[in-house]
N, C-alpha and C positions, 0 to 999 in steps of 0.2 A: 668488451665482447663477450658476449656469453651466449650459449646455444645456437652457434654458429649464425649469430646475427649483428651487423654493425652499426651502430645509431650515426647518422649523417648529421652531423652539427649545423644547425642554422648560421653561423658566423662563417665558419668553411664554406658553406655554400655560396654566401653572399660575394665573400672573398675570391672564389673561384670565377664566379661569373662576372665578376668587375660591375657591379651597380652600385648604385648610390647609396650614401648612408640611410635614406630615409627608407628605401626599398629593402636593405637589409634589416632595419629595424622591424618592418612588417613581418619579415619572413621569420624573426626569432619569436613572436607572438605565436607563430603557428606551431602544431605539433611536429615533431621530428618524423621524416621519412625513414622507414624502414627499408632495409635493401637486403637480401639474402646474401651471404659469402659464398663465393662461387671457387671453384675448382681453376688452377690458372689455364687449364686447357678450355673449359668451359666459358670462362673470363675473355679467352681470347676470340671465342666464338660469337657471343653477344656482341665485343664490341669492333666485330669485323676484323680483328687481327692488327689494329693499330689505335693503340690507345691516346695518342696525339690526337686524331681525328675525331675520336668521340669527344674527347674534351672540349674540343671546338666544337661539335656540333651541340652540345650541352650547355652552351655558354649563352647568356642573358637573360632577362627578366622573366624567361618561362622556362625555366629550370624545374623540370621533374625526373626523379629517379624512377625508373621502371624496373620489374623484375623480370619481364620478358624482353625477347630481342626486339629492337625497334621496328623491322620489317614486319613481326609478327603481331604485335600490339596494334599498329596501323595498318593493318592490311587493309586495304580497300576502302579507306577513308580519306578525302579529298575535301579539301575549302576550297570555296568557290567565289570569286570577286567580280562585278564589275566594274568597268573603267572605262576609260578614253583616253587617246591622245591627239593632239593637233599637229597637222600635216601642211605644210604648205604648199599651196598651188601657184604657178609662175605663169601659166599658160591661160588664163581666165581674165577677162575684165571685168567679171563679176562678183569675183572672190579672190581673197589672197591666202586665206587658209580654210581647211575644212576639217571636221571632226570628224574622228573614226571610232566606233565603239567596239569595245574588246570583251572577252571574257577569260580571265585568269585561275588557272586550276593549280593549286599547291599542293600535290602529292606526299602525305606525311610519311609515308614508308619508308621514302628513300630521299627525301626535299628535293624532288625536281619539279619543275614548273613549266606549265603548257600555257601558250598564249593563243586563242582563236579569235577572228572576228566573224562575227554571224552574216550570213550572205544577204543581200538587200537587192531586190528586184531592181534593174535598171539603174545600179550604181557607177557601171562603166568602169569597176575597178576589179582586180583579182581580189578574190575575198576568200578567208579559210584559216588554214593554221599559219600563224605570224611566226609563232615561235616554237620550234618542235619541243618534245618535254627533253628536258636535262637540268641539270643542275646549274644555274645562273649565278655567276658572281656579282658581289653586290656593287661593284665597280669596276673598272678597267685595268687590271693587273693584280688583283686584290686574291687574296687565297680564302676569304669568306665568302659563304654563297648567301643567298637571299633565303631569310628561316620567317617563321611567324610573327617574328619580332620586327619585321620590316613592312608587315603588311596590316594597314590602319585604313578604316573607311574614313574618307574627306584626306588621307595622306596621297604621297606621290612617291611612286616607285621608278627608277632608273634602269633599263633595260638596253644594253646594248645602245647607248645614246639617245634613246626615245625616252620622253618623260610620261608615265602611264598616271593617271589619277584614279583614284579608286572611288567609286561614288556607293557602291552597296555593296553587301553581302548576302548570301542566301541564310535560310533558318537553321540547317545544319551547321554552317560555319559559326555563326552567332553563339548558340547553344554549347558547340564544342568548345570556344574558346574561353567563353564565360565556365562551363566546368571544369575546365581542364588548366586554365591559367587564372582565373578570378576575373578577367578584363571585361569590360562590357563596350561593344563595338559601338562607335556613334549610329546616328538614324541617318537613313538611307538619305541622299543627296540627288537632286535633279541634274539630267544633262544639261549643261547651257547650249545655247543656239549658234550656231554659227551662220555665216552670211548665206549659204548654200541653202540650208534646210528655212532658213526666214524667207528667203524667195519664194521656194517651193510651196510654203505653206501660203504666203499671200497669194500666188499665184492660183492655187486649189480653190482656196476661199472666195474668189472673186470669178472664176470661171465654172465652178461645179453646180448643175441644176439650175439655172439662170435662164428662166423662159424667155424669148427673145419678145419686145414688145412690139405693136404694129407700128409704131414710128420707126424704129430700127429696123423694122422688114420692109418698110417702104423705099427708107434710105438705101438701103445694102441693095434693094431691086433697082432703083434709079442707077446706082454704080455698077451694075450689070451683073450682079448675081443670080444664077439660076434658080428661082424660087418654086420649082416642081419638087424639090425634094421634101418630104415631110419631116418637119421637126420633130412631132410626135413620134415616129418608128426611131428617129434617131435616140431621141431621149429615153425610149423602150430599149434599145439595145444597149445604150451605157449603164443603166439602171438595172438590166437583167441578163448582162453578158456572162456566161458561163453559169448560167441557171439553169438546171433541167430537171425535168418531171420526170420521174420512173414508173412504168405501170406494167405489170406481168397479166397478160393475156392469153387466152385459150379459144381455139377454133373449132369446132367440130365440126368434121367433113362431112357432107351428106354420104349416107349409105346408099350404096347401089344395089341392097340386097333387100329381101322382103322384112328382114329384122331392123325394126328403126333405131335400134340401140348399137349397132354393128360400126357407126361411123369414127373413123380416127380422130383421135383428140390430140390436136397439136399445138405446142408452146410458143410465145412469142413474148418480145420485151417493147414496150411502146416508150420512146422520147420524146417528152412535147419541150421544145425550146421556148423559154418564156422570153428571149431576145426578139423573137421574130412570129411567134405562134404558129411555128412549123413542126410537123410531126415526122417521125422517123420509126419504121416497125422493123425489128431485126428476129429472124427464126432461130429460136435453139435447135441444134443440130444434136441430136443422140447418136452416140455410136451405134452400128451394124443397124440402123432403121430402115436401110436399102434407097434412101433417098440422096441427091447430089445436095452437098452442104452451101445451098446458096446464101449470102452475104444478107440480103434483106429482102422482106416482103415487100417494103414502101420506101423509097429514099426519101431523104428529106425533102419536104412542101408541104404546102397548106393542105389541110383533108377536108374537102368539102363534104357536107352533110348529105346532099342529095348529088351523088356521081353523075347521075343521068342526066342533070341540066349542065354539067361540065364540059359537056361536049364541044369541041372550038366550031364557030362559025365564023360568016364574015364579020357580023357585028361587035364579035368580042375581039376581034384579032388586035393585037397592041396592047389591050386594058390590062392592067395589074388587078392582082385578085380584089384588092379593097377598092379598086373602082369599078367594078361589076356590081350592080345591085342586085343581080339576081342569085348572085352566089353567097351562101352562107357556109362557114366553115367552123370546124368544131376548135372551141376555147377552153380555156383551163378549166372554167366553172361547170362544163358540158361532161367531164370527165369524174365519174364516181363509180367506185368500187361497188360491183353488182350488176351496176347499167352494161348495155351492149353499144358498141360504136359500129357503125356500117364503113368499111374498108373496101369501096369499088366493088360492093356486092358480097363481102364476107362480113358477117355479124361476129364480132370478137367480144368476148368475154373479158370485163376488168375483174380480175379474183384479188390482186394484192398489189402494193406499193412499197416504195422503200420509206426510210424513216424521215428523209429530207422533204419528200412529196407529202407526207401525212403533215408534218410540221408546218409547210408552206400554205397548205388547204387551210389549216385552222388559223394561223394567224393572219394570212391574207385575202382568203375568199370567206371566211366565216364558216368554215365547216366545223362541225362537232365529232368529237371521238365516235359517237353514235354512226355517222356516215362511213364507217372503214369496218365493216362486219368481217369477219374470219369466216371464208369462204373455201371448203375442201374440194380441191379439184383432182386429189390423188386417184388414179385408177387402178381397178381392179386387176389385182394380177393374176393371170390365168396359169393353172398347175403347167409345170413343165411336161411338155410331151417328150416320153421315154420311147426312144427308138428302138423297136424290139429286133433280137439277132434273128437273123435268117436262118434257117435249117443248113445243117451240114450238107455239104454238094456230094462229100464221098471223094473227092481230089485232092490227095495229098494228107498232110495231117489237119486236124481240126485247128489247131492253133495256126496253122498258115494260112485257110481259108478265112479263120477270123481276122485275121491283119488287114485283108483287103477290105474289111467291113469297118475296122476302127481307125484306120489310116488311108487319107486318099492314096499315099504312096505307100505299098505293103512295107514292112520292114520284118528282119529275121526274127522269130520269138526268141526272148531273153529264156534262158535256163538258169536254174539253181546250181549254181557250180560249187558252191559249199556243202551243199547235198550231194551231189554227183563225186568229190572228194571223199568224204566221209562214208557214203555207202557204195565206192564202187564195185566192190566184191561181195558184197551181201545181197544172196540170190535166195529167194524161200521158196523151196521144192515141197509140191503137195502133189500125194496119189489122188486120181480122180477115176469117177466112172459116169458114164450118164445116168441121169437121175430117175427117168422110165424109160429104159431100153428096150427096143423091141429083140425079137428071139436072135434076129441077125448082129444086134449090136450088145448082146448080152456078154460076151468077151472080151468085147474091147477095153483097153484099158489106157489111162493118158497120165502124164506127168504135167503139171500147171505148174509154172516158173514164175514168180513175182519179184522183179528187178527194184529192190528199193531206192536206187539212186534216182531214178525218172518215172517211178509208178508205171511202168511199163509190163505187160504179161505176154508171154509165149504160150503155147501148147504143143507136144509132142506126143506123138502115139506109141505106146509099147509094142514091141512086137511080140504078137502071143500065136501060138502054134494052132493051124487048122480054123483061124477066125476069119480068113478070106479078104482080109485088109492088109493095106502094104503100112509097117513102120515108117515112120520118118516124122517130118514136120506136118501138125496139123495147123497151126496158126504162127502167122511170123508176128513177132514181137512188136506191139505197138502198144497205144493206150487204147484201153476197151471201155465201151460203157455197157452197162445191164442191160439186157435187151428190154426187162420188164419195166424198171424204175427210171431207165434211161440216165442215170448217174453215172459217173465214171467209177470203175472199181478201184477201190483202196485197200490199205494195210488191216482196216477195220473190218471187210467184207469178207475176207480170206478165214478161214480157221477149220477145223475139222468138224466135221458134220453139217459145216454149212452148204447152200445151193447157190451156184452164180449162172447166170445166163450170159453166154458169149455168142455172140452172131446165131441168136434162136437156139444155141444149144444148151440144154442145162445139164450142170456138170455138179456132182455130188463130191465134196473132198473128204477123202476116206483116211488118209494119214499124212504125215510129215515128216521129213529126215530130222536127225537128232540135232545138226545146227539151227535149222527152220524152228525147232520147239525151244531151244536154248534162245536165240535170238528174240524170239516172243516174248521168252520169260523176263528177257533184259530190258523189254522196252513194252512196260506195261501201258503206257500212256497210248501208244499207237495200237497196241494189241490187247481190248480189257478182256478178252476170254482167256487170255494166258496172266492173268493178274489173280495171284492167290489171294489176296485180301478182299478183290472182288468178288471173289465166288464164294468166300465166308458170309459176305455179306448178304448175297444173293441167298443162302442157304439158311440164316438169321430170319430173312423178310418175307420166305416163302413158306417154311415148313415151321411144325410144333418142335419142339425139342425132345419130350417124352415119346410122342408116337415116330419120331425120326429113330431114336434111339431103340425101339421097339422093332422096327421094320429091320435095323441092322442084327439086332440080336437073332431074330427070327432068320435071318440068311445063314448065320454064323452057326452051325450046326454042332460042330466040333467044340464050341465055346471057346475059342481059343483068341477072341477079341481081335480077331482080322478077317477081312474079306478079301477076295481076289478082286481084279479089275471086272469080271464079270457080275460077280455075285454084288459089288457096289452098284453098278449101273443097275441090275435086276431090284434090288432094294429102292433105290432112289426112286426108279419108273414107277414102282409099285405104290410107293407113298404119295408121288406126286398124284396118280392116278386117284387111289382113294379120295384124295383132299381135294381133287380138282384143281389143282395147282400145275405149274408148270415145270417139266422137270428140268434138269440139268443138262447142258448139253456136253457133246462127246468132248470137246477140248475142255470144258470144265473139268469136268471128271478129270480128262488126262493131267489135267494140270495139280489137281490135288493128290492125285497118284503118283506124280513125278515128286510133288512138295513133302509128302509124308508117308510115302510108300518103303516098304523095307523090299531090299534088292535081293536079299538073300531069302527070304521065306515067298518073294514074289505076292506079297499081300500089304494091305494097308490097314494100320491101327485105327477103327471106326470112333475110338472114344477119344481120342485126339483132335478128331474131324469134330464132334460135339462140342469140345471144350473150347477150340481155338473161335468156334463159328460165335458162339455165344458169347464168350469173353471179347473178342471183337466189337459185337454189336452192342452189348452195354458200356464200353468204354466211347 
């Protein structure tokens, strides 16, 4: 033993397997197998915890030492053998025994065996699984089980008293046995014919497709056989039973309008039964078509080419279709792709067929592949009609009114519970006045409250002495749309200096309380006017740095390096007017002042504004 590897000697393997001396000699000539030395725990896992059982399974001429567990190395590997067994028949005078064919599956992962008998039509015997999958003892009372050593093509295997003769094996079984064990399985053997099979074969050959001779017809007629039956129809039925040609058809319904192309196109499937030359046409039902799903357009019958001549009259009563010389029906040769057939007044276009129909027409009717062109019958899909939302009626909330449009049974509008829980007490308050007040409204002042939890707005009028108006609720809390843009007022629309139109009243927001300013600054994504970095970006994109610095210094008469709020506003406005640029808004100036302002001096260092704006712009 070296490097954790044990050499298994060929003599030991031959003695362990108990094989003949000649086979042991052949094993000596082969190279020794290498098996890794495992830990005792791992060895028990590989051997399944039973060393005696593993030794018994490895015995035989097909001994092979594997490094992997058997169930893993042979996973999904199955040997397949074909065979038969003979069964005595006691209740028949025509046979004494019957041969029954079986398929034997040997599963290499657990040495189990499954025996299945293929099902045969009209056998009269229950067939299928004969022996369920399990390990089968080689004989009754034995502790050894069936192994690959017992499976040979041309050999026999006893399973619970029945003698199975193996006649063949599949390609995988042969290649596996040859590669794994170096054994070449015998060639396939023929199944023997029992008395039952011989009798059926003789009966089939003597009666199949034999035309009746005129002499036989005469003899059978004299014996009383009804000769009105057409033997040709019977022979056609026997030769073509269960053979059906399938064609795909389309009928364009005539339009009732002036537009000739507005007719509906409906799809059908036509079955032509070769057994009796009858036709069946089924309608293809589509969901949501508005039509009742009728099973068939035409039930199975012969289809006349000229349906007007097929009207019943006294002369044709009692005649079969083939007996009426005036009737001409559709045959298989008349059905070609691209042609139209008349189905009692409806012109159906044959646009496709299945593979069996195409092969049959080419092999039996002399058609060519060019007789099966590809016809596109796909319909042009019209653009989906989008229903417009009706205008708000004014009753209840807009969400409630919209529910009666989107649902047949109105539902309660869903609320954003998460947003309500997070911003329950976050209310933003702005002071406001009329944008263009009259003399009577010049003294009126309002407080506009924006409720972040549900995006609603309320307006309260402040008490002003000698205004002539009563203070109190001006607008009840509700969701408001801008009277000009007709869009819902949201967080981005409310900032100091903005003008909002509420119920045809124009309000200008003049200021906000400290809580509102802090909330807007802490949520710059919802309130871009309170984003100091966005203000820096606007300054660098709108103004020139040197000229803006000159405007700031011009307002700084004391050369202190600071500007008050009013001076900052005046400097920015003058510079923007001179350059023809848009000045900064009141909210943006307030954001700058709150971010960089010195509260002790009530001023802001303008040099810091310039440095921050263009530093951020360059980065």
